Each structure stands twice: as structure tokens, then as C-alpha cells.
N, C-alpha and C positions, 0 to 999 in steps of 0.2 A: 767544369764543363762549359764549353761555348755552344751557342746555337747559331747556325748559319741558315738564314731564311732565304730560300731560293725562289725568286720571283719569276717563275714560269708556270704554265698551266698544269693542272693535275696530270693530264694525259702525257705531257712532255716529261714531267718528273718521274712518273712510273714507267715510262717507256725508255727514257735515256739514263735514268739514275741520277744520283747526286753528282755535283761537280767535285770530283775527287781531288783535283789539284788544289782548288781553293781550300777545301777541308784540310788537306795536308799542310798547306802553308799557314793556316790559322793555328793548327796544332803545333807546328814547328816554332812559331813565334811565341806562343803562350805556354807551351808545356802542358796544355789541357787537351782532353779529348773534345771533338767537335761533332755535334749531331746536326745533320742537315734536315730541314723541314720545308715542305712546300707552303708557300705563303697563304694559300686558301684554307689551310688547316691550322693557321697560326693565330693565336690571340692571347689575351692576358691570362686566361686559365691555363694555357700550356706553360707559360712562364712560371706561374705559381706552382704548378705541379712538378716541373723539372728543376726549378731553382738554379738556372745557369749563372755563371759568373759574369758573362757578357753575351751580347748579341751582335752579330754582323748581318747586314741585309744586302742582298745582291743587286747588281744591275740587271737590265733585261732589254731584249729587243722588242720591236713592234711599236705600236702606237697606243697612247693613253686612251684615246677614244674607242679603241677596240676592246677595252676591258671594262667590266661593270664596276662602278665605284664601290659597291658593297663588298667586292672581293678584297678591298683594302681596309675594311673597317677593323679587322683584327690587328693589322699592323699599326693603324692609327691609334687604337686603344693602347697598345704597348708603348708607342712613342710618347704618349701623353702621361701614362700612369706608371710605367715600370721604373723602379728605383734601382738601376744598375747601369753600367756603361754600355752604350750602343753606338755602333758606327754604321753608316749607310753609304753604299757605293753607287754612284752614277744614277740610275733610274730611281733607286731608293732614296738617294739624296734629293731628287726632284720631288718624290713623294713627301719627304720631310718638309720641303718648302710648302707644298700644298697643305699638308696637315696642320701647319702652324699659321697659315694665312687665311684659312677658310674652314667651315664646319663640313667635314666630309659626309656626315649623316644628312645634311641638308643640300648636298651637291648632287645634281642629277648626272653630270658628265664631266670628266676631266679631259682636257685637250692638250695636244702637243704645244710647246712653247719654243719654237726653233730659235737658234742663235741668229740666223739671218739668211736671206736668200742670196744666191749668186746672180750677178748681173750677166748678161749675154757675153760681155767682154772678159769676164773673170776666167783666168786660166787655171784655177784650182781644180784638182781632180774631181770629176762628177761621179756620183753613185748611180747605180742602176735603179730603175723603177721609180717609185714615188718619192725618193730622196734626191733625184737628179738635179732639182733646182735649188737645193739647200747646201749650205756649208756644213761639212761633217768633219769633226776633229777625229782623226784616226792615226794613231801612232804615239810616239813618245814626244811630249811637249814640255817646254820650260814652264814651271809653275812657281810663282813668286809669293812667298808668305808676306802677309801684311801685318801680322801680329804674332808675337812670340807665344807659343803654347807648348805644353809637354808633348803633344802629338808630333811636333817637329824636332824633338831632341835628336842631336847628332846629325841633323840634316842641314845643308847649306841654305842660304836665303833664297836661292833659286834652285829648285829641284827639277828632276826629269821624271815625269810620271806618264803612265800609259793612259791615253784617252781614246774613247770610242763613243761619240755622242753627237747628235745634232740639235738636241734641246738643252735647256739650262733652267736654273732657278732665276726668275726675273726679279724677284723682290726679296730682300733679306727679311726673314720673319721677325716679328717683335720678340724681344728677349734673346736674340741671337747675335753673335759677333762674327764679322767677316775675318777669316783666317788666311785665305790665300786667293790669288787671282791669276789670270793669264791674259795673253794678248787677244784671245778669242772668246773668253768667258770670264765675266766679272766675279761671279761667286763660285770659285773653284773649291773652297772649303769653308765650313762654318761650324760653330758650336753654340750650344745653349749657354747662356751666361751663368747659370747656377747649377747645371747638371752636366754629367759627362756624356753628353749626347752630341754626336758629331755627324757631319755629312761631307762627303768628298765627291765632286763631279768626276774626278779622275778615278782610275782603278789602281790603288796601291797593291791590290792582291794579284795583279796581272804583270808583275815585274818580269824582266827577262834580261839576260846578259847582253850588253854590259851595263844595263841600267837597273841598279838595285836599290834606288831610293824608296820604292814601294815596300820592299822587305824591311828596311829600317823603320818605316812608319808603322808597320804591323807590330814590330817589336816595341815601339814606343807606346802604341795603344795597349799592348799587353802589360806594360809597366803602369799605365794609368789604371788598368783593371786591378792590378795587385795593390796599388796605393789606395784605391777606393775601398776595397774590402778590408785592408789593414785599418783604415780610418773607422770603418763600421765596427770592427772588432774593438777598437779602443773606446768608441762611444758606448758600446754595449757594456764593456767592463766598467766604465765610469758610472753608467746608470745603475749597475748592480751594486757598486761600492756606495753610491749615494743612497740607494734604497736600504742598504744594510746598516 
């Protein structure tokens, strides 16, 4: 079983229901059932109880400063302590950056970190409302890998992935490696150096015809999950043999 952590408020989760398309796409890629959980009800005890094979964490709209930091404590706990493959999309990728560059238990407020402001002469399309002055990546963009990784198996060096964000991870966290970049965002993908813990600023789960690189990436992540648990099984068998 996979867990898909939906980073929306409880009211939205119970009113609108789970994101069925993402759930189905994770199930298709992995061959596993996927349980959707609202992030404010998610922590390490849930992982210990349900014992999933992997976790995916969603992106989200809105602003960091409109959410209480303590709402993310459960996700932060899992990111630091859960021993299983995890992949974080877009907003959760940014949370991954926050989580490994500061102590969220000692942080009073998280704030948006935009990619950049538009100049008055900039002809880029402008968003409505409070994003009107900021560059927003919206659509399919070329993403260039900077390091080989199993996450990119069967993908070209430059991929086309769905983006929908105006913020980014500004600082590569300690013990993480940069995996991919783009013309508008330096840290498009990263992973922990010793754990199968990934973040992507882009949305591989939001692929659409004719751009299917995101689907390929989800299948690659599923193979990473299978390899992780196969290795765990071999280690357990070796430990039993050594004890015997």
C-alpha cells in the first residue's frame, strides 16, 4: 500500500474528497492500493500503524504564511524518521527544503520564497490577485537532470514536466544532492544522499498527452520502492541466518 498525503485543509479534504486521479496514477504505476490522508492527520504513528511501502506528498495552493507551522509537524516527523521511500511534489518539495534547513518545532512562521518578481516591462503572462507581480511557472517545461539517478530511468536528459508554482527551494539542504534544474528554478529535483527521500518542484503526477515523462518517473519511483523492500528482505534474511 502507498500513502498519498494531501496537503489541503481538513475542510477541503472532507468537502471535496481525495484527489482520485493522482490516487489512480500512483496505483497504476506501483500495482499497489493507495490510501489518501489529509496532512493535518498525518504523523509517524500513522505510518507505524499502516506500514505503507511508500509515501507521496502533494503540492498545494495558497501561501505558507497562511498555514500554522504546527500543522506540518507530523509531515516533518515522517520526513526525518520514517525508513521507507518518500517522494514530495511541488509544495511538499518546498516543505522538504524547510524541514532539513531549519527546526520546524522552533519556527514561528514559514513564508513564501518566490522565484522572482516581474519587471514592469516583462511580457510574461501575469496572474490575477496577489501573484500579479511574480513569475509563475505554469505548464509543461523542460527539466534537465544534473545527476544520474534511478528516478530518471528511461527518461531523456531533458524531460518535459508539468509545473505550477511561483515559489522554490532556495537552498539545497545538507545531505541532499541536486538531481535536476530548469531555466526558471535551480532546484527542480533533489534526493537525500543516504535515503530514498526525493523532492520534485515539478508535478510528475500531473502528466498529460502528449507529455508522458511524469508517468515514466512514477514508474521509476515504483521500481525504487520495490528495490528498497527487496533489499530490506535480504538484510532480514541475512540477520536471521547470522543469528542462527
